[in-house]
C-alpha positions, 0 to 999 in steps of 0.5 A: 506536525508532519503528514503520515501518508498511507497508500492502500493497494491490492490484487490478485496474488500467486499463491495466498501464502506469499505476497507476490501479485499474479499480474502487477499490470492488474494491481488496484491502487485504491488511494492514498490517505491522510492518516491510518485510520482512513487507510484502515477503513479503505482497506477493510472495505476493499478486503470485505468486498473481495473476501470470496477470492482467497488470492486477493489481498489489500495491503496498507503501506506507510508512505511516510516511513519512506522519506525522513525529511531530517535525514540527509538524501541517500545516494539514490535521491541525489541521482534525479 
């Protein structure tokens, strides 16, 4: 069974109604998790920790969706 890696990250947004970070250098990388359940737990903990700041948002990125080992490499993957 393939791994289903998830990245949890967040930071302060320019506007709470958009997903644009105020400063990308200050993005908080919580970590990479082996499954959605553990990623969700980490996301929830950070979201609750920063609940008093309406501009703070945390996200879960599904890293396993970025690369499909069964497909041929894209032209950009072949460059590097």
